[in-house]
N, C-alpha and C positions, 0 to 999 in steps of 0.2 A: 353323487357324481355330478361333475360340472355342466351346467346346461349350455346350450348353444348360445344363448344371449351373452352369457359370462365370457365365453371364449371370445367372441366377437369384439368384446369390451376391452379385453387384454391388451396390453401394450406390447408389440412384437419388438425384439431386439434387431439391430441392424444386421444384414446377411454376413458382413465382415467388417473389419475395422482397419484393414490394410489393402491398399491397391499398388500395383506395380507398373511403373512406366519404364519398360526396359528392365535395367538391372536397379532402378531406383525406386525405393519403397516409400510410398506416401501413408504416413500413418495419422489416422483421426486424432489419436490421443495427442501427437506433437502438435498437430495443427491447432486444436483447440487452446492448448498451452500457449501456443505462439500468439493466436488472436486474443486470448486474455491479457497477455503482457502488452500488445498494442494498444488495447482498449484503456488499460491502467495508466499506460504512460501519456496517451493523448488526453484523456479526461482529467488525470491527475494534474497535468501540467496546466490545463484551464482553470482548474480549481486553484492552483498555486498562484496564477497570475492574479485572479480575482481577489486573492487574499493580500495581493500587494507584491508578490515575488516577481522574478524576472522570468520571461518567457524561455522556454528551453532548458530550465534547470532540472526539471524531473527526468528528462531523456539523459541529461549529464549523470545525475545520481543513479539512474538505471544502469548505466553501463557497469557500475560497482555492484548494485544491489542484486540485479538479475542472476549473474553468474554465482554469487556467493549464495542466493537464495536456492538455486538448482542444486549446488552442492549440498547445502544444508538440508534440503528435503530428501535429497537420496540417501544422506548420512543416517537421517532419523529413521527412514523406512527400513534401511539395512540393520541398524541397531536393535530396532524393536521386533524385527522379523529375523534374526540372524540365523536360526536353525535351518531356514529355506537355503540359505546360501554357504553357511559353514556346518550344519548338522550332517547327520548321515545321509548319503544320497545327494547332498548338495554340491553345488559348484561355485566356487568363490568368484570365479570370472563372471558368473551371472549377476553378481552385485554391480557391475559396471554397466550393466545393459539397461540403461535408464529408459530406453524406447520401449521396453516390455512392459512399463508401468511401474508405479511405486515411487511416489513422492510424498513425504510426510509434511503436511502443512505447517506443523510446529517448527520443524527444523528449517523449513523454508523462510518462515518469517523471523526467527532467531538469527540465523546466518545472513539472511538478507538484510537484516537490520544492521548487522556490523558493516556489511558493505556499504549501506547507506549512510552510516556514521562516518566512514572513511570519505566517501564523496561529499558530504556536507562540511566537514572540517577543511576539505580542499577548496570548497566554494565560498566557505565562510558564512555559512547560514545555520540556524538552529534546527537541529534533527526533530525535536517534538512538532515544531510548526509543519515541518514538510509531513510528518507522519498524519498530522490532522488532514491536511490538503489530500493526501493521497488514498486515506483509510476506506471511503466508500468505493473508489476505483479499484483497490486492491480485493475488495470482497466481491465485486462484480466480476472481476477477473477469475476469481474461484469459482463462481457459479458457471461461467463459461467452461473453465477447464473441466468441470464434472461431466460434460458432455462427451469428453473423452472416454470416460469410464463406461459410458452407455455403449459406445462402439466397441469396446474392449470385453463387453460382458463382464463386468467385475464390479465390487463394492455394492452388492445387492443385499437385501435382508433375507428373512426367513421366508419359507414357502407360505403361500396365502391363496385365498380364493376371492378376495377382494376384486371388484369389476376393474380397477386400474392396475392390477398386477402386471408384472412383467414377465414375459415369455423368454427363457434362456434356451437357446438352440443347441444342439449338438453341432460341433465344427469339425471340419476334416481338413488337415493340412496337405502339404505336396507329398509327403512321404506316407500317406495313408492313415496317420494316427486320428483317432475321433475322440473328442472330448469338449465340454462347453468351455473349459478353461484355455482353449488354444486361440491365443490373440491373433496369430498369423492364419488362421483357418478360415473357411469358408462355411456358411450355414448348409446343414443338410435338410433344413426344414423340419427336422424332427424335434419337438419341444422336449427337453430334458425336465424341466420344472418350471413352475410359475412362482414368482418371489415379490416381495416388497421392493419397489425401486428406490431404495434408499438414497442412491446418487441424486435422484430426482427431488427427494425430500429435502436433501442438504441445498441443492441448487435454488429451490423455492424459498427456502428459509433465508439463504444469504441475500436474495433479491428483497425479501421483505426487510431485513435488517439494513440493507442500503438506503431503501426509502426512508427507513427511521433515522438513519445517520445523517442524511441531507436534510431532513425536517428539523432535527435537534440543531444542527449546525446553523441553519438560517434563523430559527426561532431563538436561539439563545447564544450565539455567536461565542461558542466555548473554543478554547485553545490550549496551548502548553500542553500538547499531547493527550489532553482527556478525550477527544473524539476518536483518536486511535484506541485508547483504552477501552472505549465503549464498543467500538468494533471488536476488539478482541474478545470482550465479555459477551457481546450478542452472538458472536459465532460459537464460542466455547459452550453457551446454554444450549444451542440447537445441536451442536456436534454431540454433546452428552447423551440426549435421548436417542437421537439417531443412531449412535454407535451401539446402543444396547439392542438395536432391532437387526443389527448385521449379522450375518451367519457365514461370512467368508473366514477363511483362516487368520488367526491373530495371535500374539502373545497374550498371555494372562497372568494377571496377579490376584491370587485368592479367588479364582473362578470368574474375574471381571477383566474385560479387555484393557489393555495398557492404556489406550487412547482415552478411555472413560476417566481414569485416574488422571491423565494428563490435562484433559479438558476442565476437571474440577479445580485443580490447583492453578492453572493459568487464569480461569475465571476469577478465582478469589484475589489473586495478585492484580488483574486488571482492575477490578472494583476498588481495591485499596488505592492504587493509583488515581483512579478517577476523583476519588474524594480528597485526596492528599495534595493533588497538584494545584499549581496556581491558577486561580480563577481568571475569567476574562479570556482577551485574545491578544497577541503580540501586536505591536506596533508594526505597521506595514514597512516602516523605514527600516526595522531590524531584519527584514527578509531580503534586503537588497545588499549585496557586498559591493564595495566600493571597487570599481575597476575589476572586480572578479578576485581581488587578493585578500585572502584572509589574514588577520593578525595572528599573533603567536599563539593566542588561547584558543583559535579556531573560530572566532566570531569576526564579523566585518568591523573595520574601523569606522567610527562615525564620519559622516559626510561633513566637509567643512561648511560653516554658515556664511555665505557671502555677504550677508547683511551686517555680519559682526563688525564692531569697530576696530580699527587697528590699534596696535599696542601703544598705550600711552592716551587713548582717547576714550571717552565714555559715550554711551549711546543715550540720546535724549529723544524723547517721543514728541514728535510735532502734531498739531491738530488742525484740521481744516476748519472752514468757517462755521460748520455745523458743531463744531466741538468734539469731533471724534478724531481719534489718532489716525493720520494719514500719511506720516512720513517720519524718518528718523534723522536726527542731526548728529554728526559726530564733531564735538567740540574739543579742542585742545585743552588740556590742563595746564599745559605750560604757558606762561605768558611770553609773548614776544619781547625780544630785547629791547630796551629804550634805544631810540635813534634820534639824532638831531635833526630836525627839519630844517628846511632852507630858511623859514622865516624865525628860526632860533627857538622853536618850541621844542626844547629838549625834554625828554621823560615821556613823550606820547606812547602810550600802549596800544598794541593791534592785537586783534583775535582773528584767526582765520576760522572760517566755518564752511563746512560742505553740506549740501543737502541731498539726500537719496531721493529717487523717485518713489512716490507712494505704491505700496503693494495691496491689490484688492484682496 
């Protein structure tokens, strides 16, 4: 029998996850998704600028990536849980009701990546570099989004008696239905069961990986998509064991939840990419498109070198009084035509030279 001390230590679920302001429904799930997206854009853009990119780029890319990601996340959820919507007793229209919960991170990252790729090509910047900049921010957004599952009383684990167990309440909706799975319902204060708060485990794991990513990025200055691969691998490692603890309905393969298989396969792919990709970090100059116009292959054309000599000239390094290179001279290779001087000195040759200001 559960003691009073244990009961007091349990984490209570929120009484409801939806509030109404007149006819408008304010859903906690949607709110936390939006907050996560905003955090990812703001922090991701700051990281992009710190790597040498142009301010505002992440927002421009997000205009493509976010809609694609939401569609991809919903598609993955529906495909891996299709009996709920297309099986016996299911309603296919419910597949469109994203506000009721159900976004698969794998589909969100995959299709969101397609949107980001389109945006990057339009801007003329490398997608792998952008992925490295936004990787920690995306994972932090995922952690924030998991709080929406808390308000929906979903994505929890098996029943438990650990002190940090999560209380799942019975909820009643406007038509009198009572069930702990009612997202639009209000708590009856009756505890249906106490479970592992797997949504919280995942959120905390995500925050730990965010810290790891930031440290690795500062310590080793990796690039070319390798930090993004590390984010994917780190998330998959945590999702694999957390998924095994969950007890909510899910599609199975050989008795194992399909998300566990997905986690394992994506983890392997991410690790392979991490070790196979180019080492080091991109040149900051490669992250800035010229006038925002990409060239045909989707990359920004190189900025013109204002110090380069004109055609027909060669660049000669000048040196200051200390013997250090301080300026460059452009000297004509062509000799001036011979001209007759007033004093009859025909054949005199002249050489024009120009000297640039020294660059520190």
